[in-house]
C-alpha positions as CSV (number, residue, x, y, z in Angstrom):
1,X,17.8,-10.6,0.1
2,X,15.8,-7.7,2.7
3,X,14.1,-4.4,1.3
4,X,15.4,-0.7,2.8
5,X,17.5,-3.3,5.4
6,X,14.0,-4.8,6.5
7,X,13.3,-8.5,6.4
8,X,10.1,-9.0,4.3
9,X,7.9,-11.8,4.6
10,X,5.2,-12.4,1.7
11,X,2.3,-14.2,2.5
12,X,-0.7,-15.2,-0.5
13,X,-3.7,-15.9,1.4
14,X,-6.0,-18.5,-0.3
15,X,-8.9,-20.8,1.3
16,X,-10.4,-23.4,-0.1
17,X,-14.0,-22.2,0.4
18,X,-15.4,-19.8,-2.4
19,X,-19.3,-19.6,-2.9
20,X,-20.1,-17.5,-5.8
21,X,-17.1,-19.3,-7.9
22,X,-15.9,-22.8,-6.9
23,X,-12.8,-23.2,-6.4
24,X,-11.8,-19.8,-7.2
25,X,-8.3,-19.3,-6.2
26,X,-7.3,-22.5,-8.4
27,X,-9.3,-20.9,-11.4
28,X,-7.0,-19.7,-14.3
29,X,-6.3,-16.7,-16.2
30,X,-3.9,-16.1,-18.8
31,X,-3.1,-20.1,-18.7
32,X,-1.7,-19.6,-15.0
33,X,-3.8,-20.3,-11.8
34,X,-4.9,-17.5,-9.6
35,X,-3.4,-18.8,-7.1
36,X,-0.1,-20.0,-8.8
37,X,0.2,-16.4,-10.5
38,X,0.3,-14.7,-7.0
39,X,2.9,-16.9,-5.9
40,X,5.3,-17.1,-8.9
41,X,5.5,-13.5,-8.8
42,X,6.4,-13.4,-5.1
43,X,8.9,-15.8,-5.3
44,X,10.7,-13.8,-8.7
45,X,11.0,-11.2,-6.0
46,X,14.8,-11.3,-5.0
47,X,14.2,-8.9,-2.0
48,X,11.6,-11.1,-0.2
49,X,13.0,-12.3,2.4
50,X,10.3,-15.7,2.1
51,X,6.9,-16.3,1.1
52,X,4.2,-18.3,2.3
53,X,0.9,-19.4,1.4
54,X,-2.1,-19.6,3.8
55,X,-4.6,-22.0,2.8
56,X,-6.9,-25.0,4.7
57,X,-7.0,-26.6,1.3
58,X,-4.5,-29.2,-0.3
59,X,-4.6,-28.6,-3.8
60,X,-4.1,-24.9,-3.4
61,X,-1.2,-25.3,-0.9
62,X,0.2,-28.1,-3.7
63,X,-0.5,-25.3,-6.4
64,X,0.8,-22.2,-4.6
65,X,4.2,-24.4,-3.6
66,X,4.5,-25.9,-6.9
67,X,4.9,-22.1,-8.0
68,X,8.0,-21.6,-5.5
69,X,6.4,-20.3,-2.3
70,X,6.8,-22.1,0.9
71,X,4.0,-24.2,2.7
72,X,5.1,-24.1,6.5
73,X,1.7,-24.5,7.7
74,X,-2.3,-25.2,6.8
75,X,-4.1,-22.3,7.8
76,X,-6.9,-23.5,11.2
77,X,-10.4,-23.8,9.6
78,X,-11.4,-21.6,12.5
79,X,-9.5,-18.6,9.9
80,X,-10.8,-20.1,6.8
81,X,-14.6,-19.1,7.0
82,X,-16.5,-16.9,5.3
83,X,-16.3,-14.6,9.0
84,X,-12.9,-14.7,9.6
85,X,-10.7,-11.4,9.5
86,X,-7.5,-10.9,7.3
87,X,-6.2,-9.4,10.4
88,X,-6.6,-12.6,12.2
89,X,-5.1,-14.6,9.1
90,X,-2.1,-13.1,8.5
91,X,-1.3,-12.5,12.3
92,X,-1.2,-16.6,12.1
93,X,0.5,-16.7,9.2
94,X,3.0,-14.1,10.4
95,X,3.5,-16.0,13.7
96,X,3.8,-19.0,11.9
97,X,5.7,-18.0,9.3
98,X,8.7,-16.8,12.2
99,X,8.3,-19.5,14.3
100,X,8.9,-21.9,10.8
101,X,11.9,-19.9,9.7
102,X,13.5,-19.4,13.6
103,X,13.2,-15.5,12.9
104,X,11.1,-12.0,13.2
105,X,10.5,-10.3,10.2
106,X,10.6,-6.4,10.1
107,X,7.1,-5.8,7.5
108,X,5.0,-8.3,5.7
109,X,3.4,-7.8,2.2
110,X,-0.4,-9.6,1.4
111,X,-0.6,-10.5,-1.7
112,X,-4.3,-11.8,-3.2
113,X,-4.6,-14.4,-5.8
114,X,-8.0,-12.9,-6.9
115,X,-6.0,-9.5,-7.9
116,X,-4.0,-11.0,-10.8
117,X,-2.9,-8.1,-12.3
118,X,-0.5,-6.9,-10.3
119,X,3.0,-6.7,-11.6
120,X,6.7,-6.6,-9.4
121,X,6.8,-3.1,-10.0
122,X,3.2,-2.4,-7.8
123,X,4.5,-4.0,-5.1
124,X,7.8,-2.6,-4.8
125,X,6.2,0.7,-5.2
126,X,4.3,-0.2,-2.1
127,X,7.1,-1.4,-0.3
128,X,8.6,2.2,-1.5
129,X,5.8,3.8,0.1
130,X,5.7,2.2,3.4
131,X,9.6,2.8,4.0
132,X,10.1,6.1,2.6
133,X,7.1,7.9,4.1
134,X,7.8,5.5,7.7
135,X,4.3,4.8,7.5
136,X,2.6,2.0,9.4
137,X,1.1,0.7,6.3
138,X,0.5,1.1,2.6
139,X,-2.3,-0.3,0.4
140,X,-2.9,0.1,-3.3
141,X,-6.0,1.3,-4.1
142,X,-7.7,2.3,-7.7
143,X,-9.7,5.9,-8.0
144,X,-13.1,5.1,-8.2
145,X,-15.5,5.9,-11.1
146,X,-17.5,9.0,-10.9
147,X,-20.8,7.1,-11.2
148,X,-20.2,4.6,-8.2
149,X,-19.4,7.3,-5.7
150,X,-21.9,8.4,-2.7
151,X,-22.6,11.2,-4.5
152,X,-24.0,9.1,-7.5
153,X,-25.1,6.4,-5.4
154,X,-29.4,5.8,-5.3
155,X,-31.4,4.0,-3.2
156,X,-34.9,2.3,-4.0
157,X,-37.2,2.3,-0.9
158,X,-39.8,-0.4,-0.1
159,X,-42.4,1.4,-3.1
160,X,-39.5,0.9,-5.5
161,X,-38.8,4.8,-5.3
162,X,-35.8,6.1,-6.3
163,X,-33.9,8.1,-3.8
164,X,-30.3,9.8,-3.6
165,X,-28.4,8.4,-0.8
166,X,-26.7,11.9,-0.3
167,X,-29.2,14.7,0.9
168,X,-28.8,16.8,-2.2
169,X,-27.3,14.4,-4.4
170,X,-29.0,16.1,-7.0
171,X,-26.7,18.8,-7.2
172,X,-24.1,15.9,-8.1
173,X,-25.3,15.6,-12.1
174,X,-21.9,16.6,-13.3
175,X,-19.0,14.1,-12.9
176,X,-16.8,17.5,-12.1
177,X,-19.0,18.1,-8.8
178,X,-17.5,15.1,-7.4
179,X,-15.2,14.4,-5.2
180,X,-12.3,12.1,-6.2
181,X,-12.9,8.9,-4.8
182,X,-10.8,5.5,-4.2
183,X,-10.6,2.1,-3.9
184,X,-8.8,-1.0,-2.3
185,X,-8.0,-3.3,-5.4
186,X,-6.3,-6.1,-4.2
187,X,-2.7,-5.6,-5.6
188,X,-0.8,-5.3,-2.7
189,X,-0.9,-4.4,1.1
190,X,2.4,-4.2,3.5
191,X,2.3,-3.7,6.8
192,X,5.1,-3.7,9.8
193,X,4.9,-6.1,12.3
194,X,3.9,-3.6,15.1
195,X,1.0,-2.5,13.2
196,X,-0.4,-5.8,12.3
197,X,0.9,-8.3,15.0
198,X,0.9,-6.3,17.9
199,X,-1.7,-3.9,17.0
200,X,-4.1,-5.5,14.3
201,X,-5.1,-3.0,12.4
202,X,-4.1,-3.1,8.3
203,X,-5.7,0.7,6.9
204,X,-6.8,2.2,10.2
205,X,-3.7,3.7,11.7
206,X,-1.3,5.9,9.0
207,X,-1.7,3.9,5.7
208,X,-0.5,5.2,2.8
209,X,-2.2,4.8,-0.5
210,X,-0.4,3.4,-3.7
211,X,-2.8,5.1,-6.4
212,X,-3.1,2.5,-9.4
213,X,-4.5,4.3,-12.5
214,X,-4.0,1.7,-14.8
215,X,-7.5,-1.2,-15.2
216,X,-7.0,-3.8,-12.8
217,X,-9.6,-6.5,-11.4
218,X,-10.4,-7.9,-7.8
219,X,-12.3,-11.2,-8.8
220,X,-15.6,-11.8,-6.9
221,X,-17.7,-13.2,-9.5
222,X,-17.0,-15.4,-13.2
223,X,-17.6,-12.2,-15.3
224,X,-14.6,-10.5,-13.5
225,X,-12.7,-13.9,-14.7
226,X,-13.4,-12.8,-18.2
227,X,-12.6,-9.5,-17.3
228,X,-9.1,-10.3,-16.2
229,X,-8.1,-12.6,-19.0
230,X,-9.2,-9.5,-21.1
231,X,-6.9,-7.2,-19.7
232,X,-4.3,-9.9,-19.5
233,X,-4.4,-10.6,-23.0
234,X,-4.6,-6.8,-24.3
235,X,-1.7,-5.8,-22.1
236,X,0.8,-9.3,-23.5
237,X,0.5,-11.1,-20.2
238,X,-0.7,-14.4,-21.4
């Protein structure tokens, strides 16, 4: 295994607490739980050396293991709160995995269960971008629709009067005049060991974008569960 001569650790992060959608990571789309879908994909990619679940929840851990990943540790409670950072969670998973497997990993990928539209090609494109350009990190992004851009964003003051977020925002009525923006879609992040474990960075230092043009969804609310179901059905993946 390994990718371009680099040992690869895949981490599926899935804590138990979810306020917007209780039990979110165990909710099913396309007949498979969110965490199960992410775990199964990680287990199926043959150049990933090891794949682990990072969770504080016994049911989530069992579901991930049932779909092919390992559970060599339980995420500490302090890393499973609303305020815990992705860097701290990922660093813990990386170091705990290295202790368990008695080996170091050159790179790691993060596969968030809340982005169930990912494919193996998305993951491989991310690793390819990281290695081909010798970057510190790589992340998948999606183009932001023009009507969600800063140039179209409005404010509402205490008297409920509309204003423009950007000074002179009224000039950007035409979509063609708005610069191109992107947002994180959660399909895949990839980092080198030094970037995350030593420097505590993901996007900050030399992170290359992997643009995904097709519709995807990063689930934060119940409607997005329905949207993910629709998109999977439309792609024939249910």
